N, C-alpha and C positions, 0 to 999 in steps of 0.2 A: 527608535532610530530609523531613519529612512535612507534607502539606498537609491542611487541614481541609475542602477543597472539591474536587470533581472537575471544576471548570471549568479549561479550558486557557487561557481569556482570549484566544484567537486566532481571531476569526471570519472569517479570510481564506481558510480552506481551501476546496478545490474538491471536486467529485465524481469526481475522476480515479481514485480507488481502485477504483470499480466497474469501469470499463473495463479497468483494470489487471488485476484479478482474473479478469475474463472470459477474458483471454488464457490464463491457466493452465487454467481450466475447459475451454476449447476444446481446448487441447493435450492435456489428459488424456482428453477424451471422444471425440476423433476421430483418435486416433493411427493406427489400422490403415488407415482410409480415406485419410488424408493421404499415406501412403507410396506410394499409387498414382501420385500426382502429385509425387513427391519432388523431382525435378530442377527442374521448373517452379516449384512452390510454394515450396520452400525458397530457391530462387534469388532470390525477390522480397523475402526478409527482409533488412532493413538490419542491418549489423554495427556494433557500438559504435565501432570504429575508423574508421568512415566518417563519423561525426558531426563537425560543426564545433564548435570551442570558442570561447567568448567571449574577448576580449582581457582582460588584467589590469585595465585601467581600467574596462572594462564590468562585470567581476565586482565590482570594488570599489564601483562605483556601486550595484549591486544589494544587496551586503552591507551597505552603509552607509545604506540606506533605513531610516527609522524607521517604526514602526507607529503607526497611529491609536490613541490611548489609549482603552481600554475605560472608559467612565464608571463602570462598576460595579467596576473593579479596586481592590482594597484591600490588595494585597500589598506587600512591601518593594521598595525600589529599591536596586540595588547598582551599584558600579563593577566592571568586569571583574576588576581586580586583587584585589578583596575576596572573590571567590568561589573557594573551595578545592574542587578536584575530585580524585578518587582518582589517586594516582601509580602504583598497581599496575596490572598488566594482568590482566584477568579470567581466571579458570581456563577453559581451553578446554572447551566442551561436546562430549564425546566421543560419536560415533555410529558404528554399524556400517554395513556396505554396504547394509543394508535401509532406510536413511534418506537422503532427498534433500532438500536445502535450495535452493529457488529464490526469489530475491529479486525481487519485482515493484515497479517504480518507476513512479509516475504523474507525468505531465507535462502542462502546459497548452499546450506548443508543438507544432509539427508533427513533432518528432523530427529536424529537420535540424541543430539545434544542441543542446548539452547545457546545460540550465539547472538551477535548483534542483529537488530532488525534492519535488513537491507532496505525495506520499504514498508510503509504503514499507510493504510487507507481506511478511513472510517466510512462504513456504508450505512447510511441513515435511511431506513425504509419508513415512509409515512403512509399508512394505509388509508387515511382520510384524503390526503392530497394525491395519493397514488404516484409518489415520486421515490426514486432511489438516488440519493445525493451521495456522491463519492468525494470525500475530502482527503486529499493526500497531505500528510504531515511530512515535510522534507526531512530526511535523516540527519542533516547537518545543522539543524536548529540548535542553538546554544541556550540552555535554560536550566532551571533548578530541578533536579531529580529528588523527590522527597526522601529524606534520610540518607542521601548520598552526596548531594552537593551539585556544583556547576559542572555540566558536561553536555555533550551532544545527546539528543534525544534517543539515538539508536542504542546507546549504552543501557538504557533503562531495562529493556527486555532481557538482555544478557545477565545483568546482575540480580534481577528480581522477577523475571517472568511477566506473565500477564498482569498480576496484581500491581507491580511497581509501574508498569507502563500505563495502566489505568489511572493510578494515583497521579502520575506525571501529567497526563492529559487533563485530569480533573483539576489539579492545583493551578496549572498554567493557563488553561483555556476554558475551564468550566464544563468540559465534556464528561458525560456520564456514560460509560460503556456497559452494555449488557453482556456481551459474549465476545470471545476472541477465537480466531482461527489462524493457524500458521500453515503455510504450504511451501515446500521447497522448490527451488528454481528449476530443477531438472525436469519437472513435469510440463514445462511450457510447450516444448515442441510437440510432445505426444498429444497434448490437449488440442492444439490447433489441427494436427493431422487427423485426430479422431472425429472432429466435426467436419472434415472435408476441406479445410482451408478457410481463409477469410479474405474479404475484398477490402483493399486499402488504397486510398488515393495518395500519390506521392507528388511532391514538388519536383521541379527539375533538379535541384541540388540534392534532394534525398535520393532520387533515382540514380543520379551520377555516383553518389557515395556507395550505393549497393552494387552498382555495376562494377565499381572498383574492387569490390569484395568478391566478385565472381558470380553475382546473382543476375538472372535474366529478367530485368524489370524495365519499365519505361515511365516517363512522366504521365500522370493521370491515374486512372483506376487500374489496379493490378490484383489478380487472384494469387494469394500467397500461401505457401505451405508453412509448416511450423518453423523450419530453419530460417526461411526468408523473413517471416514476421518477427522472429526473435532478433535477427540482425537489424531490422528496422527499429525495433523497440530499444535496442542497445545503442543505437547511433547517438553519439554525444559530441560529434565533431562538426556536423553541418549547422552553421550559424551558432557556433559554440556558446552555450549558456547552461552547461551542466545539467543538473537535475531538473531544471525548469523545462528545457527542451525535451529531455528524455521522458518526463512525465506526460507532456502533451502527446508524444508519439504513443506512449503506452495506453493512454486513454482512447486514442483513435483505434488501436488494435482491440482494446477491451470492448468498445461499443460495437465493433464489427463482429466480435466473437459472441457477445450476448445476443445480437440480432440473429446470427447464424444458429446458435444453440436453441433459440426459441422456435425454429422451424423444423427441428429434428423429430423423427417419430419416436415412440416410446422405446423401441428396441435399441435405437442408436443412443438415446439418452441414458439408458441403463448401462450400455457398454462404456459410456463416458464416466458414469458414476463409479462403476466397478474398477476402472483404471485409476481414478483419482483418489478413491477412499483411502488406500494405504499411504498416500502422500500427505494426508491431513493430520494435524495435531490441533486439538481444541480443548477448551475448558467446559464445553457443553456436555451435559449428560444425555443419554439416549432419550429420556423423556422430554428434555428441553428441545432437542433437535426435532422430535416428532411434533411438539406443540408449535414450534416456529413454522415448520413445514405446513401444518394444517391451517394455520392462520394466514399464511402468505400465498399459498398455492392458488387461491381463486383470483388474485389480482396480478399475478406475475406478468401476464401478457399485456397488462395495461400500464405498467410502471413506466414513467417518464424518467430517462437518465439525465442527471445533472452532475457536473463535475466542477471542482474547485480545488485550490491548494492553499496551504498555510506554510509559510507566510505568503500573503498576497503581494501583488506588485506594489512597490513603493512603501512597503511596511517592514523593511529589514535593512540591516547593514552587513556587508561582507567584511570579514576580518580574519586575521590569523591570531590564534590564542594558543600559546604553549605548543607551537608546531602544528596545530590543527587548523584547517580551513573550515570556517563556520559561518552560519547565518545568525545574526543577533536580531530577533524579532522586535518590532514595536508592538507590545502586547495589547494595548488598548484597542487599536483598530482591528486587530485579528480576532480578539474576543468579541467585538461588536459584530464583525462579519459572521462569525459562527452563530451568534445569537439570532441574527436576522435570517440566516439560511437554513439552519437545522433546529432552531428553537420554535416553540409555540408563539406565534405572533397574533 
């Protein structure tokens, strides 16, 4: 189904994506230095099997929450049974050993329990092409969760952790994930401040929005501390288009952050790693982290950043289903886009 607007209709998103992507940037830029402290540093990382899970009733309460209705929403309203989703499994996106897929999951909790994924970004590192492709999967996409049924994609992580989220991406889009990393939202401002701030270019409307929040900014290039960058990434009112606009701003901050982190000296990078390690939850073993680090360290500074999102423009329909504002993707063009951008061609 195709939509005529690029509005997601979901202004509830957070800026967790930035903190989430910073983890990948840190891992990619400080691999060699981190190995010096491998036993101590990696031992502080929490594993996904150490997280608490919510009870069935607690999950049901969260899932059954209804969204505040966007007063500008003009899309259709459906019952769940009226929505037809693909019954086929997406063709697998085939990659060689030169491609690594790391799924980054953003959370607003402290990582002690597994909640809904506030943001999801697949980071595809192609060591042959020397590219890092960041693919955002918008949290309000409505699809089939294997073994669970029709729901928004952000429910998959809460009810089944990384395995269920991997299966959901595999079944619906053909994506095969190698590893997963979760980072909590609270790390965002500290990370930006630790690298000494980031340089972000603002439009007149974006600058006006931040000034209205009490931040000293102007149209054009601004050097932002963590709090200011967070406020910018959270802005969902300027040119209101929900997660789409928010994601674009987050990518701008992320690219500035990656660029800044790549210029830091070893001491500064290690301080950043030490601050962020306790915030990380992953399904990677120490050996896998070391292997990934060793393989990627030589090309980190040469990686070209590419960003995209699913669903893409013109490949979705906005709708209300059982009190939820959702995006119903047109699966065929989105599967094709992923095959063309992160698959072996």
